[in-house]
FISE-463475 format. One line per 10 residues: for each residue y, z, x of C-alpha. Coordinates in nm, 4 decimals, decimal comma, always signed. Example, Ala and Ser with C-alpha at 12.3 -4.5 7.8 and 13.67 -1.06 7.14 Angstrom:
BEGIN
-0,4500 +0,7800 +1,2300 | -0,1060 +0,7140 +1,3670;
//
This chain:
BEGIN
+3,6492 +6,6412 -4,7556 | +3,5596 +6,3148 -4,4852 | +3,3202 +6,0838 -4,6587 | +3,2793 +5,9071 -4,3668 | +3,1838 +6,2582 -4,1202 | +3,0119 +6,3448 -4,3668 | +2,7446 +5,9479 -4,4465 | +2,7550 +6,0123 -4,0660 | +2,6391 +6,3228 -4,1022 | +2,3427 +6,2543 -4,3233;
+2,2183 +5,9766 -4,1091 | +2,2741 +6,1742 -3,8431 | +2,0694 +6,4693 -3,9350 | +1,8030 +6,2270 -4,1321 | +1,7078 +6,0594 -3,8302 | +1,6354 +6,3256 -3,5954 | +1,4737 +6,5202 -3,8149 | +1,2757 +6,2379 -3,9641 | +1,2864 +6,3106 -4,3164 | +1,3549 +6,0395 -4,5358;
+1,6952 +6,1112 -4,8300 | +1,5357 +6,2622 -5,1124 | +1,4783 +6,1171 -5,4952 | +1,9135 +6,0330 -5,5406 | +1,9969 +6,1469 -5,2338 | +2,1886 +6,4517 -5,0766 | +2,4748 +6,6043 -5,1931 | +2,6932 +6,7066 -4,9779 | +2,6813 +7,0143 -5,1047 | +2,3492 +7,0596 -5,1238;
+2,1823 +7,3200 -4,9319 | +1,9552 +7,2003 -4,5606 | +1,7886 +7,4518 -4,4621 | +1,5449 +7,7169 -4,6268 | +1,2380 +7,7197 -4,8678 | +1,4708 +7,5829 -5,1333 | +1,6523 +7,3591 -4,9998 | +1,4896 +6,9670 -5,0678 | +1,4936 +6,8804 -4,7770 | +1,3551 +7,2028 -4,6382;
+1,4405 +7,2087 -4,2945 | +1,4071 +7,4932 -3,9908 | +1,4974 +7,6475 -3,6701 | +1,3100 +7,3845 -3,5007 | +1,4784 +7,0631 -3,6790 | +1,8024 +7,2569 -3,6820 | +1,7933 +7,2358 -3,2924 | +1,7971 +6,9045 -3,2845 | +2,0693 +6,8347 -3,5462 | +2,2444 +7,0198 -3,2382;
+2,1453 +6,7890 -2,9815 | +2,2196 +6,5138 -3,2300 | +2,5259 +6,5671 -3,2752 | +2,5915 +6,6380 -2,8658 | +2,4644 +6,3047 -2,7905 | +2,6601 +6,0963 -3,0891 | +2,9456 +6,3183 -3,1543 | +3,0651 +6,4779 -2,7971 | +3,0304 +6,7545 -3,0191 | +2,8115 +7,1214 -2,8172;
+2,7245 +7,3441 -3,0793 | +2,6561 +7,7071 -3,0149 | +2,3954 +7,8946 -3,1103 | +2,5089 +8,1823 -3,3679 | +2,5780 +8,2449 -3,6711 | +2,8293 +8,0611 -3,7633 | +2,6740 +7,7995 -3,6795 | +2,4615 +7,8254 -3,9277 | +2,6387 +7,9221 -4,1723 | +2,8411 +7,5786 -4,0527;
+2,4993 +7,3559 -4,1349 | +2,4407 +7,5078 -4,4735 | +2,5125 +7,2036 -4,6322 | +2,6730 +6,8322 -4,4510 | +3,0368 +6,9435 -4,6750 | +3,0218 +7,2915 -4,4467 | +2,9109 +7,0612 -4,1546 | +3,1605 +6,7964 -4,1832 | +3,4159 +7,0804 -4,1660 | +3,3064 +7,3289 -3,8814;
+3,2650 +6,9823 -3,6509 | +3,5996 +6,7325 -3,8181 | +3,8097 +6,9539 -3,5747 | +3,6458 +7,0166 -3,2700 | +3,5129 +6,5876 -3,2676 | +3,6898 +6,4339 -2,9477;
//
């Protein structure tokens, strides 16, 4: 697990979605989307994250079921993006 990438993604997500980090922090394996997620991100947030990733990291994320799975947590997103980073 690439901790530097996870830290970058955490900052990127919080800024793109205009959210504050939850009390106690955000763990790499914590769920990001849905009613059980502390951040309670939704589809608009996913679009904002995708645009921010493209602008800041140079990786375009297609809209697909694979992408939804990739954005499940910071760890899954880092695993998805790691090999695709320029």
